[in-house]
VMD Tcl script that draws the C-alpha trace (Angstrom):
set ca {
  {107.35 125.67 90.89}
  {105.97 123.19 88.62}
  {105.00 119.53 89.57}
  {105.13 116.25 87.17}
  {101.23 114.85 87.84}
  {101.33 110.70 88.48}
  {99.56 110.27 85.24}
  {97.47 107.15 85.37}
  {97.60 106.83 89.32}
  {93.84 107.30 89.87}
  {93.36 104.37 87.55}
  {96.09 102.43 89.61}
  {93.89 103.17 92.92}
  {90.28 102.17 91.61}
  {92.44 98.89 90.70}
  {93.33 98.28 94.09}
  {97.51 98.47 93.47}
  {99.79 99.97 95.78}
  {101.28 103.46 94.27}
  {103.56 105.35 96.54}
  {103.23 108.78 96.71}
  {101.17 109.97 93.63}
  {101.12 113.78 92.64}
  {97.68 114.49 92.38}
  {96.07 118.08 91.63}
  {93.07 119.39 93.65}
  {90.91 120.85 91.17}
  {87.99 121.59 93.65}
  {88.02 121.68 97.17}
  {84.13 122.70 99.16}
  {83.20 123.01 102.70}
  {80.39 120.62 103.17}
  {77.52 121.79 105.51}
  {78.24 124.34 108.32}
  {80.83 121.81 109.50}
  {84.74 121.81 109.06}
  {84.36 119.27 106.44}
  {85.65 119.19 103.05}
  {84.92 117.27 99.57}
  {87.38 117.69 97.15}
  {88.32 116.50 93.53}
  {91.49 115.22 92.52}
  {92.76 114.92 89.43}
  {96.07 112.69 87.85}
  {95.76 114.67 84.54}
  {93.38 111.85 83.04}
  {90.86 110.94 85.33}
  {89.53 112.53 88.24}
  {87.72 111.43 91.70}
  {85.62 112.96 94.55}
  {85.91 112.38 98.11}
  {85.74 113.43 101.66}
  {89.37 114.90 103.12}
  {89.83 113.41 106.41}
  {89.49 116.12 109.41}
  {92.65 115.61 110.46}
  {93.91 117.60 107.01}
  {91.74 120.31 107.58}
  {94.63 122.34 107.96}
  {95.46 122.16 105.50}
  {92.23 123.92 103.31}
  {92.32 126.30 106.44}
  {95.95 127.58 105.77}
  {95.51 127.69 101.93}
}
mol new
graphics top color blue
foreach p $ca { graphics top sphere $p radius 0.5 }
foreach p [lrange $ca 0 end-1] q [lrange $ca 1 end] { graphics top cylinder $p $q radius 0.2 }
display resetview
């Protein structure tokens, strides 16, 4: 299934504008250290940003 990315969403988030339910692509997910912590790189098709995934969302990574 193809999804339409929300182009410009990252720029809007960086300007602290409200954006409801953007569709972003996870282009990289990497476990950090020996703990179940994950660094993610997200893209909106124009820009990318990186951050740490909240531990409450680990199940999405573990389940694929």
